[in-house]
N, CA and C atoms as a LAMMPS dump frame, in Angstrom:
ITEM: TIMESTEP
0
ITEM: NUMBER OF ATOMS
660
ITEM: BOX BOUNDS ff ff ff
-5.0000000000000000e+02 5.0000000000000000e+02
-5.0000000000000000e+02 5.0000000000000000e+02
-5.0000000000000000e+02 5.0000000000000000e+02
ITEM: ATOMS id mol type element x y z
1 1 1 N 12.482 9.063 -23.004
2 1 2 C 11.25 8.253 -21.861
3 1 3 C 12.19 8.427 -20.578
4 2 1 N 13.85 8.338 -20.793
5 2 2 C 13.97 9.173 -19.26
6 2 3 C 14.001 10.414 -18.654
7 3 1 N 13.863 11.376 -18.959
8 3 2 C 13.509 12.244 -19.012
9 3 3 C 12.723 12.273 -18.219
10 4 1 N 10.905 11.936 -18.892
11 4 2 C 9.846 11.191 -18.973
12 4 3 C 9.857 11.185 -16.347
13 5 1 N 11.194 9.556 -16.457
14 5 2 C 10.666 8.308 -15.302
15 5 3 C 11.865 9.28 -14.73
16 6 1 N 12.83 10.632 -14.779
17 6 2 C 12.642 10.751 -14.217
18 6 3 C 12.267 11.653 -13.145
19 7 1 N 11.591 12.675 -14.113
20 7 2 C 10.068 13.403 -13.285
21 7 3 C 9.536 12.264 -12.42
22 8 1 N 9.269 11.676 -12.267
23 8 2 C 8.05 10.333 -11.612
24 8 3 C 8.717 10.001 -10.837
25 9 1 N 10.847 9.509 -10.867
26 9 2 C 10.733 9.878 -9.174
27 9 3 C 11.648 10.509 -8.946
28 10 1 N 11.247 11.012 -9.047
29 10 2 C 11.499 12.634 -8.19
30 10 3 C 10.768 13.011 -7.021
31 11 1 N 8.658 12.445 -7.274
32 11 2 C 8.036 12.058 -7.115
33 11 3 C 8.493 10.955 -5.803
34 12 1 N 9.23 10.023 -5.49
35 12 2 C 8.501 8.622 -5.274
36 12 3 C 10.267 8.666 -3.916
37 13 1 N 9.343 8.921 -3.06
38 13 2 C 10.402 8.959 -1.726
39 13 3 C 11.165 8.302 -1.181
40 14 1 N 11.041 7.275 -1.761
41 14 2 C 12.867 6.842 -1.654
42 14 3 C 14.277 6.593 -3.264
43 15 1 N 13.701 7.699 -3.832
44 15 2 C 14.905 8.6 -4.713
45 15 3 C 15.138 10.092 -3.805
46 16 1 N 14.386 10.394 -3.161
47 16 2 C 13.938 11.439 -2.853
48 16 3 C 15.56 11.817 -2.698
49 17 1 N 15.894 13.411 -3.246
50 17 2 C 17.867 14.147 -3.296
51 17 3 C 18.462 13.514 -3.705
52 18 1 N 18.367 12.523 -5.262
53 18 2 C 18.694 12.408 -5.971
54 18 3 C 19.3 13.675 -6.983
55 19 1 N 20.426 13.502 -7.483
56 19 2 C 20.642 14.969 -8.491
57 19 3 C 19.804 14.21 -9.893
58 20 1 N 19.465 14.991 -10.845
59 20 2 C 18.958 14.74 -12.516
60 20 3 C 19.541 14.121 -12.671
61 21 1 N 20.675 14.368 -12.576
62 21 2 C 21.701 13.032 -13.739
63 21 3 C 20.904 11.893 -13.128
64 22 1 N 20.797 11.145 -11.943
65 22 2 C 21.127 10.354 -11.553
66 22 3 C 20.026 9.737 -11.95
67 23 1 N 18.473 11.077 -11.397
68 23 2 C 17.395 9.947 -12.215
69 23 3 C 16.908 9.866 -13.037
70 24 1 N 18.004 10.793 -14.125
71 24 2 C 17.688 10.174 -15.623
72 24 3 C 18.474 9.065 -15.718
73 25 1 N 19.345 8.317 -15.291
74 25 2 C 20.283 7.725 -15.644
75 25 3 C 19.31 6.424 -14.969
76 26 1 N 18.452 6.242 -13.784
77 26 2 C 18.541 5.52 -13.185
78 26 3 C 16.52 4.721 -14.408
79 27 1 N 16.375 6.262 -14.665
80 27 2 C 14.838 6.316 -15.056
81 27 3 C 15.501 5.518 -16.699
82 28 1 N 16.546 5.55 -16.584
83 28 2 C 16.685 4.92 -18.043
84 28 3 C 16.771 3.539 -18.386
85 29 1 N 17.035 3.136 -17.018
86 29 2 C 16.779 1.231 -16.153
87 29 3 C 15.974 0.714 -16.728
88 30 1 N 14.593 1.381 -16.14
89 30 2 C 13.571 1.145 -15.663
90 30 3 C 11.849 1.137 -16.716
91 31 1 N 11.167 -0.222 -16.436
92 31 2 C 10.771 -0.758 -18.092
93 31 3 C 9.037 0.079 -17.674
94 32 1 N 8.348 0.09 -17.8
95 32 2 C 6.6 -0.407 -17.359
96 32 3 C 6.199 -1.303 -18.058
97 33 1 N 5.47 -1.243 -17.505
98 33 2 C 3.76 -2.7 -17.548
99 33 3 C 3.004 -2.604 -17.025
100 34 1 N 1.805 -2.533 -17.874
101 34 2 C 0.899 -2.224 -17.45
102 34 3 C 0.142 -3.579 -16.924
103 35 1 N -1.075 -3.422 -16.555
104 35 2 C -1.585 -4.43 -15.296
105 35 3 C -3.633 -3.567 -15.647
106 36 1 N -4.093 -4.673 -16.003
107 36 2 C -5.699 -4.46 -15.69
108 36 3 C -5.828 -4.78 -14.628
109 37 1 N -7.396 -4.107 -13.927
110 37 2 C -7.828 -3.873 -12.898
111 37 3 C -7.564 -5.574 -12.501
112 38 1 N -8.095 -5.75 -11.246
113 38 2 C -7.834 -7.841 -10.49
114 38 3 C -7.575 -8.728 -11.131
115 39 1 N -5.929 -8.008 -12.015
116 39 2 C -5.057 -9.334 -12.427
117 39 3 C -4.747 -9.103 -11.526
118 40 1 N -3.122 -10.442 -11.42
119 40 2 C -2.661 -10.009 -10.454
120 40 3 C -0.928 -9.277 -10.515
121 41 1 N -0.089 -8.536 -10.112
122 41 2 C 0.755 -7.942 -10.102
123 41 3 C 2.376 -9.061 -10.088
124 42 1 N 2.182 -9.893 -9.239
125 42 2 C 2.924 -11.523 -8.16
126 42 3 C 2.536 -11.836 -7.547
127 43 1 N 2.318 -13.061 -7.193
128 43 2 C 1.532 -14.191 -6.082
129 43 3 C 2.662 -13.998 -5.215
130 44 1 N 2.636 -14.019 -4.199
131 44 2 C 2.717 -15.181 -2.622
132 44 3 C 3.429 -16.244 -3.23
133 45 1 N 4.45 -16.045 -3.122
134 45 2 C 5.892 -17.349 -3.49
135 45 3 C 6.217 -17.221 -4.678
136 46 1 N 5.76 -17.076 -5.415
137 46 2 C 6.441 -16.407 -7.201
138 46 3 C 8.05 -15.783 -6.357
139 47 1 N 9.276 -15.746 -7.388
140 47 2 C 10.302 -15.532 -7.478
141 47 3 C 9.937 -14.254 -7.157
142 48 1 N 11.174 -13.579 -6.529
143 48 2 C 11.505 -12.151 -6.257
144 48 3 C 12.658 -11.928 -7.151
145 49 1 N 11.956 -11.041 -8.597
146 49 2 C 12.979 -10.018 -9.597
147 49 3 C 13.152 -8.797 -9.305
148 50 1 N 11.749 -8.292 -9.33
149 50 2 C 12.198 -6.772 -9.562
150 50 3 C 11.564 -6.128 -8.243
151 51 1 N 11.414 -5.031 -8.886
152 51 2 C 10.539 -3.364 -7.379
153 51 3 C 9.842 -2.806 -8.169
154 52 1 N 8.453 -2.251 -7.888
155 52 2 C 7.565 -2.131 -8.544
156 52 3 C 7.407 -0.36 -7.376
157 53 1 N 7 0.815 -8.98
158 53 2 C 6.562 2.208 -8.352
159 53 3 C 5.136 1.791 -9.024
160 54 1 N 3.877 2.504 -8.928
161 54 2 C 3.364 2.784 -9.072
162 54 3 C 2.939 4.289 -9.866
163 55 1 N 3.02 3.9 -11.283
164 55 2 C 3.001 5.332 -11.151
165 55 3 C 1.457 5.847 -11.834
166 56 1 N 0.354 4.507 -12.331
167 56 2 C -0.556 5.681 -12.05
168 56 3 C -1.657 4.043 -11.146
169 57 1 N -2.817 4.774 -11.101
170 57 2 C -3.863 3.243 -10.415
171 57 3 C -3.309 2.917 -9.149
172 58 1 N -3.535 2.028 -8.63
173 58 2 C -3.653 1.52 -7.005
174 58 3 C -3.351 -0.149 -7.523
175 59 1 N -2.963 -0.781 -5.983
176 59 2 C -2.221 -1.912 -5.479
177 59 3 C -2.114 -2.277 -4.392
178 60 1 N -2.941 -3.606 -4.06
179 60 2 C -3.288 -3.841 -2.859
180 60 3 C -2.678 -4.95 -2.964
181 61 1 N -1.479 -4.507 -1.544
182 61 2 C -1.252 -6.079 -1.083
183 61 3 C -1.614 -7.428 0.109
184 62 1 N -2.015 -7.657 0.171
185 62 2 C -2.809 -9.37 0.619
186 62 3 C -2.308 -10.686 0.596
187 63 1 N -2.517 -11.448 1.48
188 63 2 C -2.341 -12.31 1.925
189 63 3 C -3.484 -13.544 2.105
190 64 1 N -3.658 -14.86 1.918
191 64 2 C -4.34 -15.566 2.242
192 64 3 C -3.672 -17.225 2.969
193 65 1 N -5.1 -17.668 3.383
194 65 2 C -5.243 -18.36 3.967
195 65 3 C -5.124 -19.025 4.035
196 66 1 N -5.164 -20.655 4.434
197 66 2 C -4.808 -21.728 3.868
198 66 3 C -6.59 -21.911 3.463
199 67 1 N -7.534 -21.434 4.707
200 67 2 C -8.794 -21.446 4.513
201 67 3 C -9.525 -20.806 3.909
202 68 1 N -8.433 -19.828 2.287
203 68 2 C -9.157 -18.963 1.914
204 68 3 C -9.171 -17.463 2.14
205 69 1 N -8.608 -17.6 3.546
206 69 2 C -10 -15.58 4.177
207 69 3 C -8.965 -15.156 4.271
208 70 1 N -9.183 -14.042 3.597
209 70 2 C -8.252 -12.462 2.248
210 70 3 C -7.986 -11.792 4.097
211 71 1 N -6.721 -11.382 4.045
212 71 2 C -6.04 -9.956 5.267
213 71 3 C -5.66 -9.164 4.074
214 72 1 N -5.694 -7.341 3.615
215 72 2 C -5.008 -7.395 3.096
216 72 3 C -4.028 -6.314 3.954
217 73 1 N -3.234 -6.047 3.565
218 73 2 C -2.707 -5.467 4.3
219 73 3 C -1.851 -3.774 4.01
220 74 1 N -2.092 -3.749 2.484
221 74 2 C -2.021 -2.404 1.65
222 74 3 C -2.725 -2.012 0.838
223 75 1 N -2.575 -0.728 0.519
224 75 2 C -3.611 -0.464 0.047
225 75 3 C -2.438 0.683 -1.01
226 76 1 N -2.038 0.551 -2.478
227 76 2 C -1.033 1.496 -2.351
228 76 3 C -1.362 2.18 -3.769
229 77 1 N -1.022 3.313 -3.719
230 77 2 C -1.281 5.034 -4.43
231 77 3 C 0.25 5.425 -5.673
232 78 1 N -0.469 6.056 -6.577
233 78 2 C 0.908 6.959 -6.877
234 78 3 C 2.162 6.872 -6.035
235 79 1 N 2.66 6.512 -6.514
236 79 2 C 4.452 6.961 -5.775
237 79 3 C 4.807 6.194 -4.577
238 80 1 N 3.717 5.297 -5.05
239 80 2 C 4.247 3.926 -3.74
240 80 3 C 5.679 2.88 -4.293
241 81 1 N 6.072 1.706 -3.771
242 81 2 C 6.522 0.988 -4.52
243 81 3 C 6.532 -0.097 -3.574
244 82 1 N 6.579 -0.875 -3.978
245 82 2 C 6.757 -2.087 -3.338
246 82 3 C 6.991 -3.533 -3.757
247 83 1 N 7.517 -4.734 -3.868
248 83 2 C 7.854 -5.775 -3.489
249 83 3 C 9.748 -5.385 -4.088
250 84 1 N 9.695 -5.115 -3.034
251 84 2 C 11.616 -4.429 -2.133
252 84 3 C 12.407 -5.727 -1.168
253 85 1 N 11.052 -6.226 -0.989
254 85 2 C 11.36 -7.277 1.1
255 85 3 C 12.339 -8.071 -0.299
256 86 1 N 12.236 -9.219 -1.168
257 86 2 C 12.635 -10.014 -1.578
258 86 3 C 13.889 -9.473 -2.288
259 87 1 N 13.635 -8.524 -2.682
260 87 2 C 15.438 -8.288 -3.654
261 87 3 C 15.912 -7.96 -2.424
262 88 1 N 15.972 -7.41 -1.029
263 88 2 C 16.612 -7.581 -0.606
264 88 3 C 17.179 -9.184 0.646
265 89 1 N 16.195 -10.197 0.405
266 89 2 C 16.48 -11.398 1.011
267 89 3 C 16.837 -12.11 0.563
268 90 1 N 16.605 -12.661 -0.927
269 90 2 C 16.373 -12.821 -2.008
270 90 3 C 15.208 -13.975 -1.44
271 91 1 N 14.928 -14.643 -0.788
272 91 2 C 13.045 -14.867 -0.958
273 91 3 C 11.991 -14.905 -1.433
274 92 1 N 11.239 -15.609 -1.288
275 92 2 C 9.965 -15.833 -2.203
276 92 3 C 9.402 -14.117 -2.182
277 93 1 N 8.222 -14.145 -2.633
278 93 2 C 7.134 -13.168 -2.497
279 93 3 C 6.328 -13.348 -1.192
280 94 1 N 6.376 -12.449 0.259
281 94 2 C 5.823 -12.951 0.597
282 94 3 C 3.903 -12.257 0.575
283 95 1 N 3.751 -11.527 -0.006
284 95 2 C 2.532 -11.677 -0.475
285 95 3 C 1.55 -11.29 -1.882
286 96 1 N 0.085 -11.862 -1.542
287 96 2 C 0.367 -10.949 -3.01
288 96 3 C -0.205 -9.464 -3.76
289 97 1 N 0.816 -9.511 -5.205
290 97 2 C 0.103 -8.458 -5.441
291 97 3 C -1.156 -7.683 -6.421
292 98 1 N -2.348 -6.996 -5.962
293 98 2 C -3.005 -7.081 -7.294
294 98 3 C -3.975 -6.017 -7.64
295 99 1 N -3.741 -5.839 -9.258
296 99 2 C -4.363 -4.35 -9.007
297 99 3 C -5.949 -4.309 -9.12
298 100 1 N -5.764 -3.106 -8.351
299 100 2 C -6.929 -2.612 -7.64
300 100 3 C -8.523 -1.474 -8.654
301 101 1 N -6.906 -1.367 -10.04
302 101 2 C -7.744 -0.763 -10.501
303 101 3 C -6.888 -1.009 -12.256
304 102 1 N -7.156 -0.623 -13.556
305 102 2 C -6.129 -0.829 -14.769
306 102 3 C -4.641 0.052 -13.537
307 103 1 N -3.103 -0.406 -13.739
308 103 2 C -2.369 0.282 -13.626
309 103 3 C -0.831 0.89 -14.508
310 104 1 N -0.412 1.803 -13.831
311 104 2 C 0.545 1.84 -15.126
312 104 3 C 2.353 2.166 -13.307
313 105 1 N 2.788 0.284 -13.88
314 105 2 C 3.987 0.164 -13.165
315 105 3 C 5.496 -0.011 -13.878
316 106 1 N 6.056 1.351 -12.634
317 106 2 C 7.751 1.599 -13.263
318 106 3 C 8.53 0.184 -12.413
319 107 1 N 8.897 -1.144 -13.131
320 107 2 C 9.563 -1.715 -13.475
321 107 3 C 11.207 -1.98 -13.379
322 108 1 N 12.524 -2.075 -11.515
323 108 2 C 12.829 -1.967 -11.217
324 108 3 C 13.938 -3.235 -11.179
325 109 1 N 15.029 -4.513 -12.591
326 109 2 C 15.736 -5.497 -11.793
327 109 3 C 16.033 -5.069 -10.278
328 110 1 N 15.895 -6.614 -10.135
329 110 2 C 17.333 -6.904 -8.837
330 110 3 C 18.531 -6.359 -8.947
331 111 1 N 18.827 -6.307 -9.85
332 111 2 C 20.402 -6.275 -10.318
333 111 3 C 20.583 -4.467 -10.787
334 112 1 N 20.088 -4.241 -11.06
335 112 2 C 20.048 -2.525 -11.42
336 112 3 C 19.396 -1.898 -9.946
337 113 1 N 17.913 -2.135 -9.118
338 113 2 C 18.032 -2.214 -7.373
339 113 3 C 18.88 -2.705 -6.658
340 114 1 N 20.082 -3.417 -6.798
341 114 2 C 21.04 -3.173 -6.154
342 114 3 C 21.792 -2.365 -6.311
343 115 1 N 22.732 -2.035 -7.983
344 115 2 C 23.055 -1.594 -8.183
345 115 3 C 23.143 0.424 -7.988
346 116 1 N 21.427 0.532 -7.176
347 116 2 C 21.28 1.737 -6.615
348 116 3 C 21.312 1.905 -5.566
349 117 1 N 21.027 1.427 -4.518
350 117 2 C 21.286 1.501 -3.18
351 117 3 C 23.096 1.215 -3.068
352 118 1 N 23.985 0.816 -3.33
353 118 2 C 25.254 0.694 -3.608
354 118 3 C 25.946 1.901 -3.768
355 119 1 N 25.249 2.475 -4.67
356 119 2 C 25.846 3.846 -5.273
357 119 3 C 25.497 4.856 -4.486
358 120 1 N 24.497 4.466 -4.084
359 120 2 C 23.969 5.517 -2.668
360 120 3 C 23.636 5.282 -1.597
361 121 1 N 24.313 5.348 -1.049
362 121 2 C 24.524 5.278 0.448
363 121 3 C 22.711 5.76 0.966
364 122 1 N 22.599 7.279 0.571
365 122 2 C 21.527 7.693 1.167
366 122 3 C 20.053 6.786 1.138
367 123 1 N 20.155 6.48 0.367
368 123 2 C 18.93 4.949 -0.481
369 123 3 C 18.571 4.252 0.187
370 124 1 N 20.043 3.595 0.786
371 124 2 C 19.148 2.648 1.955
372 124 3 C 18.65 3.05 3.467
373 125 1 N 19.189 3.946 3.808
374 125 2 C 18.566 5.176 4.883
375 125 3 C 17.287 5.068 4.978
376 126 1 N 16.609 5.249 3.788
377 126 2 C 15.37 5.662 3.225
378 126 3 C 14.17 4.869 3.333
379 127 1 N 14.868 3.447 2.145
380 127 2 C 14.378 2.033 2.268
381 127 3 C 14.26 1.47 3.738
382 128 1 N 15.123 2.461 4.668
383 128 2 C 15.104 0.822 5.989
384 128 3 C 13.57 2.413 6.33
385 129 1 N 13.846 3.321 6.506
386 129 2 C 12.418 3.792 7.22
387 129 3 C 11.206 3.499 6.703
388 130 1 N 10.968 3.512 5.133
389 130 2 C 10.007 2.519 5.037
390 130 3 C 9.401 1.848 4.96
391 131 1 N 10.863 0.402 5.514
392 131 2 C 10.493 -0.559 5.595
393 131 3 C 10.14 -0.3 7.227
394 132 1 N 10.395 0.355 8.001
395 132 2 C 10.3 0.226 8.736
396 132 3 C 9.029 1.06 9.031
397 133 1 N 8.768 1.765 8.834
398 133 2 C 6.924 2.138 8.879
399 133 3 C 5.921 1.116 8.841
400 134 1 N 6.703 0.079 7.624
401 134 2 C 5.766 -0.93 6.896
402 134 3 C 6.106 -1.87 8.401
403 135 1 N 6.923 -2.23 8.705
404 135 2 C 6.652 -2.875 9.659
405 135 3 C 5.629 -2.394 11.255
406 136 1 N 5.26 -1.483 11.395
407 136 2 C 4.523 -0.815 12.659
408 136 3 C 3.915 -1.225 12.068
409 137 1 N 3.063 -0.525 10.847
410 137 2 C 1.99 -0.874 10.068
411 137 3 C 1.475 -2.357 10.383
412 138 1 N 1.859 -3.366 10.344
413 138 2 C 1.856 -4.849 10.136
414 138 3 C 1.386 -4.724 11.922
415 139 1 N 2.681 -4.231 11.978
416 139 2 C 2.202 -4.959 14.315
417 139 3 C 1.571 -4.57 14.703
418 140 1 N 0.724 -3.106 14.322
419 140 2 C -0.618 -2.66 14.574
420 140 3 C -1.778 -2.625 13.923
421 141 1 N -1.174 -4.38 13.057
422 141 2 C -2.665 -5.564 12.319
423 141 3 C -2.658 -6.05 13.759
424 142 1 N -1.278 -7.094 14.405
425 142 2 C -1.243 -8.147 15.054
426 142 3 C -1.939 -7.484 16.12
427 143 1 N -1.874 -5.887 16.662
428 143 2 C -1.992 -6.192 17.785
429 143 3 C -3.529 -5.526 18.455
430 144 1 N -4.041 -5.195 17.179
431 144 2 C -5.416 -4.078 16.973
432 144 3 C -6.128 -6.025 16.711
433 145 1 N -5.942 -6.121 15.925
434 145 2 C -6.313 -8.38 16.263
435 145 3 C -6.393 -8.502 17.526
436 146 1 N -5.462 -9.239 18.224
437 146 2 C -5.638 -9.231 19.568
438 146 3 C -6.404 -8.596 20.642
439 147 1 N -6.686 -7.073 20.889
440 147 2 C -7.422 -6.306 21.568
441 147 3 C -7.941 -4.991 21.524
442 148 1 N -8.499 -5.026 20.271
443 148 2 C -9.666 -4.158 19.433
444 148 3 C -10.41 -4.611 19.358
445 149 1 N -11.84 -4.503 19.744
446 149 2 C -13.199 -5.061 18.028
447 149 3 C -13.239 -4.268 16.948
448 150 1 N -14.451 -5.297 16.622
449 150 2 C -14.408 -4.953 15.258
450 150 3 C -14.721 -3.187 15.3
451 151 1 N -15.609 -2.65 15.707
452 151 2 C -16.172 -0.804 15.55
453 151 3 C -14.191 -0.178 16.231
454 152 1 N -13.724 -0.846 16.449
455 152 2 C -11.954 -0.347 17.224
456 152 3 C -11.418 -0.432 15.724
457 153 1 N -11.289 -1.583 15.308
458 153 2 C -10.594 -1.662 14.11
459 153 3 C -11.275 -1.425 13.285
460 154 1 N -12.095 -0.706 13.113
461 154 2 C -12.784 0.533 11.706
462 154 3 C -12.73 1.045 11.874
463 155 1 N -12.412 2.129 12.616
464 155 2 C -12.377 3.844 13.948
465 155 3 C -10.58 3.373 12.753
466 156 1 N -10.359 2.798 13.377
467 156 2 C -8.355 2.405 13.532
468 156 3 C -8.135 2.79 11.91
469 157 1 N -9.227 1.709 11.608
470 157 2 C -8.683 1.557 9.953
471 157 3 C -8.964 2.867 9.242
472 158 1 N -10.089 3.665 9.148
473 158 2 C -10.612 4.386 8.389
474 158 3 C -9.606 5.859 9.076
475 159 1 N -9.15 6.079 10.191
476 159 2 C -8.465 7.351 10.262
477 159 3 C -6.862 6.714 9.708
478 160 1 N -6.629 5.522 9.867
479 160 2 C -4.929 5.741 8.727
480 160 3 C -5.109 5.359 7.663
481 161 1 N -6.577 5.143 7.377
482 161 2 C -6.378 5.764 5.322
483 161 3 C -6.682 6.761 5.241
484 162 1 N -7.126 7.541 5.819
485 162 2 C -7.378 9.007 5.614
486 162 3 C -6.742 9.748 5.813
487 163 1 N -5.564 9.192 6.634
488 163 2 C -4.611 10.202 6.898
489 163 3 C -3.656 11.3 6.46
490 164 1 N -3.551 10.622 5.28
491 164 2 C -2.991 11.905 4.29
492 164 3 C -3.73 12.633 3.442
493 165 1 N -5.236 12.123 3.198
494 165 2 C -6.155 13.001 2.299
495 165 3 C -7.815 12.58 3.417
496 166 1 N -7.573 13.915 2.693
497 166 2 C -9.324 13.552 3.502
498 166 3 C -9.853 12.632 3.109
499 167 1 N -10.204 11.708 2.824
500 167 2 C -11.316 10.561 1.52
501 167 3 C -10.673 9.78 1.269
502 168 1 N -11.059 8.481 1.769
503 168 2 C -10.659 6.493 1.792
504 168 3 C -10.274 7.142 -0.289
505 169 1 N -10.023 6.016 -1.486
506 169 2 C -9.729 5.521 -2.214
507 169 3 C -10.877 4.778 -2.561
508 170 1 N -11.735 4.531 -2.953
509 170 2 C -12.999 3.608 -3.678
510 170 3 C -12.655 2.212 -3.198
511 171 1 N -13.046 1.755 -2.28
512 171 2 C -13.322 0.645 -1.63
513 171 3 C -14.378 -0.416 -0.977
514 172 1 N -14.861 -1.33 -1.756
515 172 2 C -15.57 -2.175 -1.644
516 172 3 C -15.686 -2.533 0.065
517 173 1 N -17.355 -3.447 0.332
518 173 2 C -17.01 -3.295 1.459
519 173 3 C -15.885 -5.29 1.402
520 174 1 N -16.515 -6.234 0.939
521 174 2 C -15.184 -7.036 0.902
522 174 3 C -13.447 -6.605 1.265
523 175 1 N -13.685 -5.363 0.254
524 175 2 C -12.096 -5.013 0.447
525 175 3 C -11.534 -4.667 2.318
526 176 1 N -12.431 -3.874 2.446
527 176 2 C -12.561 -2.737 3.923
528 176 3 C -12.331 -3.958 4.981
529 177 1 N -13.673 -4.544 4.737
530 177 2 C -13.534 -6.271 5.916
531 177 3 C -12.206 -6.243 6.201
532 178 1 N -11.449 -7.057 4.979
533 178 2 C -10.895 -7.651 4.946
534 178 3 C -9.469 -6.269 5.271
535 179 1 N -9.419 -5.74 5.554
536 179 2 C -8.499 -4.788 6.215
537 179 3 C -8.273 -4.67 7.727
538 180 1 N -9.32 -3.973 8.274
539 180 2 C -9.86 -4.137 9.281
540 180 3 C -10.254 -6.668 9.609
541 181 1 N -10.439 -7.303 8.549
542 181 2 C -9.942 -8.894 9.726
543 181 3 C -11.068 -8.813 10.432
544 182 1 N -12.13 -9.247 9.279
545 182 2 C -13.926 -9.209 9.796
546 182 3 C -14.988 -8.93 8.947
547 183 1 N -16.137 -10.199 9.202
548 183 2 C -16.911 -10.274 8.373
549 183 3 C -17.289 -8.736 7.175
550 184 1 N -17.336 -8.876 6.594
551 184 2 C -18.336 -7.475 5.428
552 184 3 C -19.778 -7.532 5.906
553 185 1 N -20.178 -8.337 6.262
554 185 2 C -21.777 -7.634 6.967
555 185 3 C -21.261 -6.805 8.923
556 186 1 N -20.534 -7.286 9.75
557 186 2 C -19.952 -6.564 10.86
558 186 3 C -19.924 -5.262 10.626
559 187 1 N -18.861 -5.711 8.809
560 187 2 C -18.174 -3.863 9.078
561 187 3 C -19.012 -3.226 8.756
562 188 1 N -20.57 -3.408 7.479
563 188 2 C -20.894 -2.783 7.26
564 188 3 C -21.791 -2.13 8.564
565 189 1 N -22.516 -2.621 9.367
566 189 2 C -23.038 -2.627 10.539
567 189 3 C -22.671 -1.548 11.233
568 190 1 N -21.123 -1.421 11.652
569 190 2 C -20.369 -0.551 12.608
570 190 3 C -20.39 0.684 11.807
571 191 1 N -19.897 0.689 10.413
572 191 2 C -19.751 1.843 8.783
573 191 3 C -21.152 2.509 8.956
574 192 1 N -22.429 1.832 8.987
575 192 2 C -23.62 2.419 9.171
576 192 3 C -23.677 3.253 10.81
577 193 1 N -23.058 2.486 11.446
578 193 2 C -23.573 2.801 13.252
579 193 3 C -22.404 4.335 12.369
580 194 1 N -21.452 4.916 12.643
581 194 2 C -20.547 5.892 11.903
582 194 3 C -21.05 7.182 11.859
583 195 1 N -21.238 5.653 10.692
584 195 2 C -22.679 7.787 9.733
585 195 3 C -23.17 8.082 10.093
586 196 1 N -24.15 7.535 10.591
587 196 2 C -25.283 7.98 11.441
588 196 3 C -25.04 9.592 13.087
589 197 1 N -23.614 8.931 13.653
590 197 2 C -23.911 9.991 14.022
591 197 3 C -22.731 10.753 13.463
592 198 1 N -22.743 10.705 12.564
593 198 2 C -21.632 12.197 11.577
594 198 3 C -20.849 12.15 11.529
595 199 1 N -20.084 10.898 12.457
596 199 2 C -18.578 10.879 12.004
597 199 3 C -17.302 10.557 11.127
598 200 1 N -18.95 9.697 9.832
599 200 2 C -18.054 9.856 7.951
600 200 3 C -19.333 10.171 7.319
601 201 1 N -18.898 9.773 6.017
602 201 2 C -19.849 10.06 5.062
603 201 3 C -19.108 8.96 4.792
604 202 1 N -20.37 8.209 3.465
605 202 2 C -19.936 7.183 2.578
606 202 3 C -20.686 7.415 1.284
607 203 1 N -20.382 7.18 0.805
608 203 2 C -20.302 6.733 -1.095
609 203 3 C -19.782 6.225 -1.411
610 204 1 N -20.109 4.98 -2.346
611 204 2 C -19.635 4.687 -4.588
612 204 3 C -18.019 4.763 -3.523
613 205 1 N -18.856 3.537 -2.084
614 205 2 C -17.052 3.561 -1.232
615 205 3 C -15.821 3.483 -1.325
616 206 1 N -16.711 5.487 -1.12
617 206 2 C -15.674 6.592 -0.912
618 206 3 C -16.371 6.786 0.956
619 207 1 N -14.91 5.86 1.765
620 207 2 C -15.196 7.231 3.134
621 207 3 C -14.207 8.125 3.743
622 208 1 N -15.134 9.419 3.647
623 208 2 C -14.815 10.787 4.088
624 208 3 C -14.864 10.443 5.594
625 209 1 N -13.945 10.86 5.843
626 209 2 C -13.829 11.48 7.475
627 209 3 C -14.163 13.31 8.341
628 210 1 N -15.541 13.009 8.697
629 210 2 C -16.004 13.953 9.203
630 210 3 C -15.709 14.476 10.436
631 211 1 N -15.216 13.809 11.698
632 211 2 C -15.396 13.521 12.611
633 211 3 C -14.137 13.215 13.443
634 212 1 N -12.387 13.378 13.414
635 212 2 C -11.707 12.727 12.956
636 212 3 C -11.284 12.116 15.17
637 213 1 N -11.158 13.502 15.795
638 213 2 C -11.099 13.217 16.918
639 213 3 C -12.765 11.924 17.455
640 214 1 N -13.39 11.988 17.131
641 214 2 C -14.84 11.61 18.108
642 214 3 C -14.554 10.318 17.586
643 215 1 N -13.995 10.168 16.398
644 215 2 C -14.147 8.694 15.483
645 215 3 C -12.902 8.24 16.104
646 216 1 N -11.618 8.311 16.709
647 216 2 C -10.684 8.164 17.289
648 216 3 C -10.371 7.569 18.831
649 217 1 N -11.846 8.217 19.608
650 217 2 C -12.105 7.743 21.022
651 217 3 C -12.714 6.617 20.61
652 218 1 N -13.293 5.894 19.794
653 218 2 C -14.324 4.76 19.563
654 218 3 C -13.253 3.764 18.944
655 219 1 N -11.175 4.198 18.609
656 219 2 C -10.792 3.206 19.027
657 219 3 C -9.493 3.143 20.173
658 220 1 N -9.474 4.043 21.679
659 220 2 C -9.422 4.155 22.861
660 220 3 C -10.383 3.541 24.241
């Protein structure tokens, strides 16, 4: 099993550059966990005891207000990792992690995670870079909520979701609304607005951006 997991780890940015023998040793300490679509991997305020790596499927990370309003912070896909903050600071989980579809996750326990960081100095730098990127995204969410209207926030969200791929993953309109920070009705209205103008395609929950530069003009 370790050899197979080593191949998976080799494709995870956090473990880039590790020699094969270290990947195999790290792979031997991982456990597989399967989560059905809609189930929680963990909940906000749970104790954090593990780092999770997505082997297959996708996971959404979200927070919920006291009034029950959801905000989706990220949708993660194979090769992404999550849950590292609680391992670094010893605090409780800061958000919910929920399987969007059936998932296979690789679980790295706290002791193995901390040993990995200590034994591989480069890992700390890679982890810091990943955390910095996530912090920037969070800062952007706060800034957008304060200064951009709904069509601009929707345009930014679609551009971000398709930055490294041709189209978004399948999203419900409620999920897209939770990422934009608007009502489902409002997001649907502006999504159709962009579709009628030929800027995006939308079918079966998948959005494909057809004219990136033109859509970008609606952000600024």
